[in-house]
KEKE-3310 file (N, C-alpha, C; in steps of 0.2 Angstrom, whole numbers, plus 5000, padded with zeros to 4 digits):
npx = (4983:4992:4988:4988:4996:4987:4991:4998:4987:4979:4988:4988:4974:4974:4982:4974:4964:4968:4967:4970:4980:4984:4979:4982:4972:4976:4970:4963:4954:4955:4966:4963:4963:4961:4957:4955:4945:4945:4932:4929:4923:4926:4936:4937:4948:4947:4956:4959:4968:4968:4968:4956:4947:4939:4928:4923:4913:4913:4902:4904:4894:4892:4899:4915:4923:4915:4915:4929:4929:4921:4929:4940:4934:4930:4941:4946:4936:4927:4914:4901:4900:4894:4899:4914:4919:4930:4942:4943:4930:4929:4934:4939:4950:4957:4966:4980:4990:4996:5004:5003:5017:5018:5019:5016:5024:5023:5030:5026:5025:5021:5010:5004:5000:4991:4981:4977:4971:4961:4953:4950:4943:4932:4926:4922:4913:4903:4900:4896:4882:4877:4885:4880:4869:4861:4865:4876:4878:4887:4896:4897:4904:4916:4921:4923:4933:4943:4943:4949:4961:4967:4967:4977:4989:4991:4990:4980:4978:4984:5001:5009:5013:5021:5039:5049:5057:5051:5039:5036:5035:5024:5014:5012:5011:4998:4991:4992:4985:4972:4969:4969:4957:4948:4949:4944:4931:4926:4927:4918:4907:4908:4905:4891:4875:4882:4886:4897:4903:4901:4909:4922:4924:4922:4933:4944:4942:4944:4956:4968:4975:4975:4986:5001:5013:5010:5012:5002:4991:4981:4978:4984:4994:4994:5003:4995:4994:4984:4973:4973:4985:4995:4989:4987:4998:4995:4997:4989:4987:4981:4973:4970:4959:4954:4947:4934:4932:4927:4918:4902:4891:4901:4907:4915:4927:4928:4941:4953:4958:4970:4977:4992:4991:4979:4961:4956:4949:4931:4929:4921:4909:4913:4908:4903:4910:4921:4928:4932:4940:4949:4955:4960:4970:4979:4984:4991:5000:5007:5011:5022:5030:5033:5042:5054:5057:5053:5060:5068:5065:5055:5042:5045:5036:5029:5024:5007:5007:5010:5009:4993:4988:4974:4968:4958:4955:4956:4951:4941:4935:4937:4943:4958:4974:4987:4999:4997:4991:4996:5004:5002:5005:4992:4981:4970:4952:4958:4972:4989:4996:4988:4980:4979:4972:4976:4983:4975:4968:4978:4982:4970:4969:4981:4979:4968:4956:4944:4931:4930)
npy = (5962:5977:5994:6010:6024:6038:6052:6048:6043:6055:6062:6055:6056:6069:6070:6065:6074:6082:6085:6071:6065:6049:6038:6022:6010:5997:5981:5966:5961:5968:5979:5996:6008:6025:6041:6058:6068:6081:6086:6084:6071:6056:6043:6025:6011:5994:5981:5965:5952:5940:5944:5950:5965:5979:5994:6010:6024:6040:6053:6070:6075:6066:6066:6069:6063:6053:6045:6041:6034:6023:6017:6012:6004:5994:5989:5982:5973:5971:5975:5971:5970:5979:5997:5999:6008:6008:6015:6026:6029:6035:6030:6014:6004:5993:5993:5997:6011:6019:6029:6031:6033:6048:6046:6033:6022:6018:6023:6033:6050:6062:6071:6064:6053:6059:6064:6051:6045:6053:6052:6038:6039:6048:6038:6029:6034:6037:6024:6017:6016:6007:5995:5991:5984:5968:5961:5968:5976:5969:5978:5988:5981:5978:5991:5994:5986:5993:6005:5999:5995:6009:6013:6004:6009:6022:6025:6021:6009:5997:5992:5989:5978:5972:5970:5984:5985:5979:5984:5993:5983:5976:5985:5987:5974:5970:5979:5973:5961:5965:5971:5959:5954:5965:5963:5950:5951:5961:5954:5945:5953:5956:5944:5941:5935:5929:5914:5900:5898:5910:5918:5913:5917:5931:5932:5930:5940:5952:5951:5957:5948:5949:5958:5953:5955:5953:5943:5929:5916:5901:5888:5874:5864:5861:5859:5856:5860:5854:5860:5850:5844:5842:5832:5822:5821:5822:5827:5836:5835:5847:5848:5861:5870:5883:5888:5890:5880:5885:5876:5871:5870:5865:5864:5874:5864:5856:5856:5843:5831:5824:5813:5809:5802:5792:5793:5805:5822:5825:5836:5851:5858:5872:5890:5906:5915:5908:5904:5917:5922:5913:5913:5926:5925:5915:5922:5932:5926:5920:5932:5936:5924:5926:5937:5930:5920:5923:5930:5945:5952:5952:5939:5930:5925:5925:5941:5947:5958:5976:5989:5998:5991:5979:5963:5948:5937:5920:5910:5916:5926:5939:5955:5963:5973:5971:5971:5966:5953:5936:5922:5905:5888:5877:5863:5851:5856:5865:5868:5870:5886:5898:5913:5922:5931:5931:5923:5914:5910:5906:5895:5887:5885:5878:5867:5862:5865:5872:5878:5879)
npz = (5418:5419:5428:5423:5429:5436:5433:5421:5412:5411:5403:5392:5388:5385:5374:5365:5363:5354:5336:5325:5332:5337:5350:5359:5366:5376:5380:5386:5377:5365:5355:5354:5344:5345:5338:5336:5324:5312:5313:5325:5328:5336:5331:5331:5330:5331:5334:5335:5344:5336:5324:5318:5313:5318:5317:5324:5326:5335:5336:5337:5345:5354:5366:5372:5383:5387:5375:5375:5387:5383:5373:5379:5388:5378:5374:5384:5389:5378:5364:5369:5382:5398:5399:5407:5421:5431:5435:5445:5442:5430:5419:5411:5420:5417:5408:5396:5390:5374:5363:5345:5334:5324:5310:5309:5306:5293:5282:5274:5269:5281:5278:5267:5274:5283:5274:5268:5279:5282:5271:5274:5286:5281:5272:5281:5289:5280:5275:5287:5291:5280:5283:5295:5293:5291:5280:5271:5255:5242:5235:5245:5255:5249:5248:5261:5265:5258:5267:5278:5272:5269:5282:5287:5282:5286:5300:5306:5312:5325:5328:5337:5344:5335:5331:5331:5320:5310:5308:5298:5286:5291:5290:5277:5273:5279:5271:5258:5261:5262:5251:5242:5247:5242:5229:5227:5231:5222:5210:5212:5211:5197:5192:5193:5188:5177:5168:5170:5158:5151:5159:5157:5144:5146:5153:5145:5136:5143:5148:5143:5134:5121:5118:5114:5120:5134:5147:5150:5157:5157:5162:5170:5182:5199:5214:5229:5246:5259:5272:5282:5282:5292:5299:5289:5280:5267:5249:5237:5220:5209:5193:5181:5171:5163:5153:5141:5126:5114:5108:5104:5118:5127:5143:5155:5162:5179:5191:5190:5203:5212:5224:5235:5246:5251:5247:5235:5236:5230:5217:5214:5204:5193:5197:5190:5197:5203:5191:5187:5198:5200:5187:5187:5198:5192:5181:5186:5193:5182:5177:5186:5186:5172:5172:5175:5166:5152:5137:5135:5123:5107:5104:5095:5086:5070:5063:5057:5049:5046:5057:5057:5048:5046:5053:5052:5064:5062:5070:5081:5074:5077:5074:5073:5075:5062:5068:5080:5078:5075:5065:5066:5066:5062:5067:5061:5061:5052:5041:5038:5039:5051:5054:5069:5084:5097:5112:5117:5106:5098:5104:5103:5089:5087:5094:5087:5092:5087:5075:5057)
capx = (4985:4993:4985:4992:4995:4982:4994:4999:4981:4977:4993:4985:4968:4976:4985:4967:4961:4972:4965:4975:4985:4981:4981:4980:4970:4977:4967:4962:4950:4958:4970:4959:4966:4957:4959:4949:4945:4944:4925:4927:4921:4932:4936:4940:4949:4947:4960:4959:4974:4969:4968:4950:4947:4932:4928:4917:4914:4908:4901:4906:4889:4891:4903:4922:4925:4911:4918:4935:4927:4919:4934:4944:4931:4930:4948:4947:4930:4923:4909:4895:4900:4893:4905:4917:4922:4933:4947:4940:4922:4929:4935:4941:4956:4960:4970:4987:4989:5002:5002:5007:5021:5014:5020:5013:5029:5022:5035:5023:5025:5015:5004:5001:4997:4985:4976:4973:4968:4955:4949:4947:4937:4926:4922:4919:4907:4898:4898:4894:4875:4875:4888:4877:4864:4862:4868:4878:4879:4894:4900:4898:4908:4923:4923:4924:4940:4947:4943:4954:4968:4969:4969:4983:4995:4990:4990:4973:4979:4990:5005:5014:5015:5026:5045:5050:5061:5047:5033:5035:5033:5018:5008:5010:5008:4991:4988:4992:4980:4966:4969:4967:4950:4944:4949:4940:4923:4925:4926:4911:4901:4908:4902:4884:4873:4886:4887:4905:4906:4902:4914:4927:4923:4924:4940:4948:4941:4946:4963:4973:4980:4976:4992:5005:5018:5009:5012:4995:4989:4973:4978:4991:4995:4996:5002:4992:4995:4977:4973:4974:4992:4999:4987:4987:5003:4994:4999:4984:4988:4976:4974:4964:4959:4948:4945:4929:4936:4923:4914:4895:4889:4907:4908:4922:4928:4930:4947:4954:4961:4973:4980:4997:4989:4972:4957:4956:4942:4928:4930:4914:4908:4915:4904:4907:4914:4927:4932:4935:4945:4955:4958:4965:4976:4984:4987:4996:5007:5010:5015:5027:5035:5035:5048:5059:5058:5052:5065:5066:5064:5049:5041:5048:5031:5028:5018:5004:5008:5013:5004:4989:4983:4969:4967:4953:4956:4953:4947:4936:4933:4938:4947:4964:4979:4991:5006:4996:4989:5002:5004:5004:5003:4986:4979:4963:4949:4961:4978:4994:4996:4982:4981:4976:4973:4978:4986:4970:4965:4983:4981:4964:4972:4987:4976:4962:4949:4939:4927:4931)
capy = (5969:5983:5998:6016:6029:6043:6056:6046:6043:6062:6064:6052:6059:6076:6070:6063:6080:6086:6081:6068:6062:6043:6034:6016:6008:5990:5976:5958:5960:5971:5985:6000:6014:6031:6047:6063:6070:6088:6087:6083:6065:6052:6036:6020:6005:5989:5976:5958:5948:5935:5948:5953:5972:5983:6002:6013:6031:6043:6059:6075:6077:6060:6067:6067:6059:6047:6041:6039:6028:6017:6014:6010:5998:5990:5987:5977:5969:5969:5980:5969:5971:5986:6002:5999:6015:6006:6019:6032:6030:6040:6025:6007:6004:5987:5994:6000:6016:6019:6033:6029:6038:6052:6043:6026:6017:6015:6026:6038:6057:6064:6074:6060:6049:6062:6063:6044:6044:6058:6048:6032:6043:6050:6033:6025:6037:6036:6017:6014:6014:6001:5990:5990:5979:5960:5959:5973:5975:5967:5984:5991:5977:5979:5998:5993:5983:5999:6009:5996:5996:6015:6013:6000:6012:6029:6026:6019:6002:5997:5987:5990:5971:5970:5973:5990:5985:5975:5987:5995:5978:5974:5990:5985:5966:5971:5982:5968:5955:5967:5972:5954:5953:5969:5959:5943:5954:5964:5949:5941:5957:5956:5937:5941:5934:5925:5907:5898:5898:5918:5921:5911:5921:5937:5933:5930:5946:5957:5951:5960:5943:5951:5961:5947:5956:5952:5936:5926:5908:5900:5880:5871:5859:5864:5854:5860:5858:5855:5861:5844:5841:5840:5825:5816:5821:5821:5833:5836:5838:5849:5851:5865:5872:5889:5890:5887:5880:5888:5870:5872:5865:5862:5868:5875:5858:5857:5853:5836:5830:5817:5813:5805:5799:5790:5795:5812:5825:5826:5843:5854:5862:5880:5895:5911:5918:5904:5905:5924:5923:5908:5916:5932:5922:5912:5927:5936:5921:5920:5938:5935:5920:5928:5941:5926:5915:5926:5933:5953:5954:5950:5933:5927:5922:5930:5946:5946:5964:5982:5994:6002:5986:5975:5956:5945:5931:5914:5907:5920:5931:5945:5960:5966:5976:5966:5971:5961:5946:5932:5917:5899:5881:5874:5857:5850:5856:5870:5866:5875:5893:5902:5920:5922:5937:5931:5918:5909:5908:5902:5887:5884:5883:5874:5861:5860:5866:5877:5877:5882)
capz = (5415:5424:5427:5422:5435:5434:5429:5414:5409:5409:5397:5385:5386:5383:5367:5360:5362:5348:5330:5321:5336:5339:5356:5359:5373:5375:5384:5385:5371:5358:5354:5351:5342:5344:5335:5335:5318:5312:5314:5333:5329:5338:5327:5334:5325:5335:5332:5339:5344:5331:5318:5317:5313:5317:5318:5327:5326:5340:5333:5343:5350:5360:5372:5371:5388:5387:5369:5378:5391:5379:5369:5384:5390:5373:5374:5390:5389:5372:5364:5372:5390:5400:5399:5413:5423:5437:5435:5447:5439:5424:5413:5413:5423:5415:5401:5395:5385:5370:5357:5340:5330:5319:5303:5309:5303:5286:5278:5271:5271:5286:5274:5263:5278:5286:5268:5268:5285:5281:5266:5277:5291:5278:5270:5286:5291:5275:5275:5293:5291:5276:5286:5300:5291:5292:5273:5267:5248:5240:5233:5251:5259:5246:5250:5269:5265:5256:5273:5282:5269:5270:5290:5288:5280:5288:5307:5309:5316:5330:5326:5342:5345:5330:5333:5328:5313:5306:5307:5291:5282:5294:5288:5270:5272:5280:5265:5253:5262:5261:5243:5239:5248:5238:5222:5227:5232:5216:5204:5213:5208:5191:5190:5196:5182:5172:5168:5170:5151:5150:5164:5154:5138:5149:5156:5139:5131:5147:5153:5139:5131:5115:5117:5115:5124:5140:5149:5153:5158:5160:5164:5174:5187:5205:5220:5234:5253:5262:5279:5286:5280:5298:5301:5284:5277:5259:5245:5232:5213:5205:5186:5181:5164:5165:5146:5136:5120:5108:5105:5108:5124:5131:5149:5159:5167:5186:5191:5191:5209:5214:5232:5236:5252:5253:5242:5233:5237:5224:5215:5214:5197:5193:5196:5187:5202:5204:5185:5187:5204:5198:5181:5189:5202:5188:5177:5192:5195:5176:5176:5190:5183:5166:5173:5176:5160:5146:5134:5135:5117:5104:5105:5090:5082:5064:5063:5051:5045:5050:5061:5053:5044:5051:5051:5055:5067:5059:5075:5084:5069:5080:5070:5077:5071:5061:5072:5086:5075:5073:5061:5069:5062:5064:5066:5058:5054:5048:5039:5037:5044:5053:5057:5076:5087:5104:5114:5117:5099:5095:5107:5100:5083:5088:5096:5083:5096:5084:5069:5051)
cpx = (4986:4990:4990:4991:4990:4985:4995:4993:4978:4982:4990:4979:4969:4978:4979:4964:4963:4970:4971:4981:4983:4984:4978:4978:4972:4974:4966:4959:4953:4963:4965:4962:4962:4960:4953:4950:4944:4936:4923:4924:4927:4931:4940:4942:4951:4950:4961:4966:4974:4968:4962:4950:4940:4933:4922:4919:4909:4908:4902:4900:4888:4895:4910:4924:4921:4913:4925:4934:4925:4925:4939:4941:4931:4936:4949:4942:4926:4918:4903:4894:4898:4899:4907:4920:4926:4939:4944:4933:4923:4930:4938:4948:4960:4963:4977:4986:4996:5000:5006:5011:5017:5014:5017:5017:5027:5026:5032:5024:5019:5009:5001:4997:4991:4980:4973:4970:4961:4950:4946:4942:4931:4922:4919:4913:4901:4895:4895:4886:4873:4879:4885:4871:4866:4866:4871:4879:4886:4899:4902:4903:4915:4925:4925:4931:4945:4948:4949:4961:4970:4971:4975:4989:4995:4989:4984:4974:4985:4995:5011:5016:5020:5033:5046:5052:5057:5040:5031:5032:5026:5012:5007:5008:5001:4987:4987:4986:4974:4965:4966:4960:4946:4945:4944:4932:4921:4924:4919:4905:4902:4904:4894:4881:4876:4885:4894:4907:4906:4907:4921:4929:4926:4931:4946:4948:4944:4953:4969:4977:4980:4983:4997:5011:5016:5008:5005:4996:4983:4973:4984:4990:4998:4996:5000:4992:4989:4978:4975:4981:4996:4996:4988:4993:5002:4995:4993:4988:4982:4978:4968:4965:4952:4945:4939:4932:4932:4919:4907:4894:4894:4907:4915:4922:4930:4937:4948:4959:4964:4977:4986:4996:4981:4968:4957:4949:4939:4927:4922:4915:4911:4908:4907:4912:4921:4931:4936:4941:4951:4959:4963:4971:4981:4988:4992:5001:5011:5014:5022:5032:5038:5041:5054:5062:5056:5058:5063:5064:5057:5048:5043:5042:5030:5023:5015:5004:5011:5006:5000:4985:4979:4970:4962:4955:4953:4950:4941:4933:4933:4944:4952:4969:4984:4997:5004:4994:4997:5000:5006:5002:4997:4985:4972:4958:4953:4968:4983:4994:4989:4984:4976:4976:4975:4982:4982:4968:4972:4983:4976:4967:4976:4984:4970:4956:4946:4936:4930:4925)
cpy = (5974:5989:6005:6021:6035:6049:6055:6046:6050:6064:6061:6055:6066:6076:6068:6069:6084:6082:6078:6065:6055:6041:6027:6013:6000:5987:5969:5957:5962:5977:5990:6006:6020:6037:6052:6067:6078:6090:6085:6076:6060:6045:6031:6014:6000:5983:5971:5955:5943:5938:5951:5961:5974:5990:6004:6021:6034:6050:6064:6077:6072:6061:6065:6062:6053:6042:6038:6033:6022:6013:6011:6003:5992:5985:5981:5972:5967:5975:5978:5971:5979:5990:6001:6006:6013:6011:6026:6034:6035:6035:6019:6008:5998:5987:5997:6006:6016:6023:6030:6034:6041:6049:6035:6021:6015:6018:6031:6045:6058:6067:6069:6055:6052:6062:6056:6042:6047:6054:6041:6035:6044:6044:6029:6027:6036:6029:6013:6011:6008:5995:5988:5985:5972:5959:5964:5971:5974:5973:5988:5988:5978:5987:5998:5991:5988:6004:6006:5996:6004:6016:6010:6004:6019:6031:6024:6012:6001:5991:5987:5983:5968:5973:5979:5990:5982:5979:5990:5990:5976:5979:5987:5979:5966:5974:5977:5963:5958:5969:5965:5952:5958:5965:5954:5947:5957:5960:5945:5946:5957:5948:5937:5940:5930:5918:5906:5900:5907:5921:5919:5916:5928:5938:5934:5937:5952:5957:5954:5955:5945:5954:5956:5948:5955:5945:5934:5919:5907:5892:5879:5866:5862:5859:5858:5857:5859:5857:5856:5840:5838:5833:5820:5816:5821:5828:5831:5839:5840:5851:5854:5868:5877:5891:5886:5886:5880:5883:5872:5867:5862:5866:5869:5869:5860:5854:5846:5835:5824:5819:5808:5800:5797:5794:5803:5815:5824:5833:5845:5857:5869:5883:5900:5914:5915:5905:5912:5924:5919:5911:5922:5930:5919:5917:5932:5932:5920:5927:5938:5931:5922:5934:5936:5922:5918:5931:5940:5955:5952:5942:5928:5924:5928:5935:5945:5953:5969:5985:5998:5997:5982:5968:5953:5938:5925:5909:5909:5925:5938:5950:5964:5970:5971:5966:5967:5953:5942:5926:5911:5894:5878:5868:5857:5853:5861:5866:5871:5881:5896:5908:5920:5929:5937:5924:5912:5906:5904:5895:5884:5881:5877:5866:5858:5861:5872:5875:5881:5888)
cpz = (5420:5423:5426:5427:5432:5430:5421:5410:5407:5403:5391:5383:5382:5375:5362:5359:5356:5342:5327:5325:5339:5346:5356:5365:5371:5381:5382:5378:5365:5360:5351:5350:5340:5342:5334:5328:5319:5314:5321:5333:5331:5334:5330:5330:5330:5332:5336:5339:5338:5324:5315:5318:5314:5318:5321:5326:5331:5338:5339:5348:5356:5367:5372:5377:5389:5381:5372:5383:5388:5375:5373:5387:5385:5373:5379:5390:5383:5371:5367:5379:5391:5400:5407:5414:5430:5438:5439:5445:5434:5418:5416:5415:5421:5410:5402:5390:5380:5364:5351:5337:5325:5312:5303:5306:5296:5281:5274:5274:5276:5282:5271:5268:5281:5280:5268:5273:5285:5277:5270:5282:5287:5275:5275:5288:5286:5275:5281:5293:5288:5280:5292:5299:5291:5286:5270:5259:5247:5239:5240:5255:5255:5247:5257:5269:5263:5262:5277:5279:5270:5278:5291:5287:5283:5295:5310:5313:5320:5329:5331:5345:5341:5332:5328:5321:5309:5305:5300:5286:5285:5291:5281:5268:5273:5274:5259:5254:5261:5254:5240:5241:5244:5231:5222:5227:5226:5211:5206:5210:5200:5188:5190:5188:5176:5173:5168:5163:5150:5154:5161:5148:5141:5151:5150:5136:5136:5150:5149:5136:5124:5113:5118:5119:5132:5142:5152:5154:5160:5162:5167:5179:5194:5211:5226:5241:5256:5269:5284:5285:5286:5300:5296:5280:5268:5256:5239:5226:5210:5198:5184:5173:5164:5158:5143:5129:5113:5104:5108:5113:5128:5137:5151:5163:5173:5186:5193:5198:5209:5221:5231:5242:5253:5247:5241:5234:5230:5223:5213:5207:5198:5194:5192:5190:5203:5197:5185:5191:5202:5193:5183:5193:5197:5184:5181:5192:5188:5175:5180:5187:5176:5166:5174:5170:5153:5143:5134:5129:5114:5105:5100:5085:5075:5064:5057:5047:5049:5053:5055:5048:5049:5048:5055:5057:5064:5064:5079:5080:5072:5074:5074:5072:5069:5063:5079:5083:5074:5068:5065:5064:5066:5063:5063:5063:5049:5045:5037:5041:5045:5056:5064:5079:5094:5106:5115:5110:5096:5098:5104:5094:5083:5090:5092:5087:5093:5078:5064:5051)
residu = (MET:SER:MET:THR:GLU:PRO:ASN:ASP:THR:ASP:LYS:TYR:VAL:ALA:ARG:LEU:ALA:LEU:PRO:GLY:ARG:PRO:VAL:VAL:PHE:ARG:GLY:GLU:TYR:ALA:ALA:VAL:THR:ALA:MET:LEU:GLY:THR:ASP:ASN:ALA:LEU:THR:ALA:ASP:ILE:ARG:ARG:PRO:GLY:GLY:GLY:VAL:ASP:TYR:ARG:VAL:PHE:PRO:GLY:THR:SER:GLY:PHE:LEU:ALA:ALA:ILE:ALA:GLU:CYS:ALA:SER:ILE:ALA:ALA:HIS:GLY:PRO:VAL:ALA:PRO:VAL:CYS:ARG:SER:ASP:GLY:ASN:VAL:ARG:CYS:GLY:HIS:ILE:GLN:TYR:GLY:PRO:LEU:PRO:ASP:ASN:ALA:ASP:SER:GLY:LEU:PRO:VAL:SER:VAL:ALA:ALA:ALA:ALA:ARG:LYS:ALA:ALA:ASP:ASP:LEU:PHE:GLN:ALA:LEU:SER:PRO:ALA:MET:ALA:THR:ALA:SER:PRO:ALA:PRO:GLY:VAL:SER:ALA:LEU:TRP:ASP:MET:VAL:LYS:MET:LEU:SER:ALA:VAL:SER:GLY:GLY:LEU:ASP:PHE:SER:ASP:VAL:PRO:GLU:ALA:GLU:ARG:HIS:ARG:ALA:HIS:TRP:ALA:GLU:ALA:ALA:SER:LEU:ALA:SER:GLY:ILE:SER:ARG:LYS:SER:LEU:LYS:ILE:VAL:ALA:ALA:GLY:MET:THR:PRO:GLN:GLN:ALA:SER:ALA:TRP:LEU:VAL:GLU:ASN:ASP:GLY:SER:GLY:VAL:TRP:GLN:LYS:VAL:THR:ALA:TYR:ARG:GLY:ILE:LEU:GLU:MET:ILE:PRO:PRO:ASP:HIS:ASP:GLU:THR:ALA:ARG:ILE:LEU:THR:VAL:THR:PHE:ASP:LEU:ILE:TRP:HIS:TYR:LEU:PRO:GLY:GLN:PRO:VAL:ASN:PRO:PRO:ALA:VAL:THR:SER:ASP:GLN:GLY:PRO:ALA:PRO:GLU:PRO:ARG:PRO:HIS:THR:ALA:SER:THR:VAL:LEU:ARG:ALA:GLY:ARG:ALA:VAL:MET:GLU:LEU:ALA:ALA:VAL:LEU:GLY:GLU:LEU:VAL:ILE:GLU:PRO:GLY:GLY:ASP:GLY:ILE:PRO:LEU:CYS:GLY:ARG:PRO:GLY:GLU:GLU:VAL:THR:CYS:GLU:VAL:CYS:LYS:ARG:THR:VAL:GLY:ALA:ASP:ILE:ALA:ARG:VAL:VAL:GLU:ALA:ARG:PRO:PRO:SER:SER:GLY:GLN:THR:ARG:VAL:CYS:SER:VAL:VAL:CYS:ALA:ARG:ALA:ALA:SER:ALA:GLY:ASP:HIS:LYS:GLU)
# end
């Protein structure tokens, strides 16, 4: 790693002395993006080449030059090594410097990016003590990912290794990846204390499928490429059904798995968390596919009445508006037409998976 001339170093340090003007310390360990806040605290976003991200905050009382020296040392040698001051005993000389553009290539207006960055800094400082514990609370961990997401789109992360024409996409792709993690952690919190059957019922009750105009899904067949595909060339076919079918004692069944090469893995039972997370993922997939395959007009299933009237579902006994309920053909134990409140109840009536 080549060293930067001292006068260049001073130029970047002078930039850092201005609030809201980020500078990147690039070293063998990480790219460390440092920026001074309006409260004179220096925040550091540490981005490893493999994709790992960490954060540090140096309060104004810690000393501006000492904080810069530590940021530079972390970039070159990591956070565990002693602080390196090889560049004239001032700071580490095994790094390169580089400022980020003020808009950080995210496409956000400067004022919006600054507000997002401030929100990230405030949350970071509030969460840091809790995140320093051995086992941060799930909610704190989810908020920590929100800090990372705000940083990704507001100038807190270094994407200088990405071609300039692709940086806009890189900022928002990072945000999308972090948003997925927030969803996963949030649903684990929702699942706490639930059985898989309770999670299935919650999924049906809260996913909005009672509104027929919304596309949803709960079961299907998925061809899965496993991590060992390069060695085994196998493709796994996974058949899943996330719905508890209203029958006493019937569990949410684990997925069935077959393999086109060798023995198939043995699937494990569902937990409440896996029911909710899989359900959310399948419904999001259905919503996207629905944009391609669902007719733009009504669903073609007869209504039970006009707005203002109410109908009791003959499957789950829930009362809904007559303009939401539908009439479907049912199998035994019912016969003829059955009034239902949702897609799930329509399927149960059509399959006979319900009690009178």
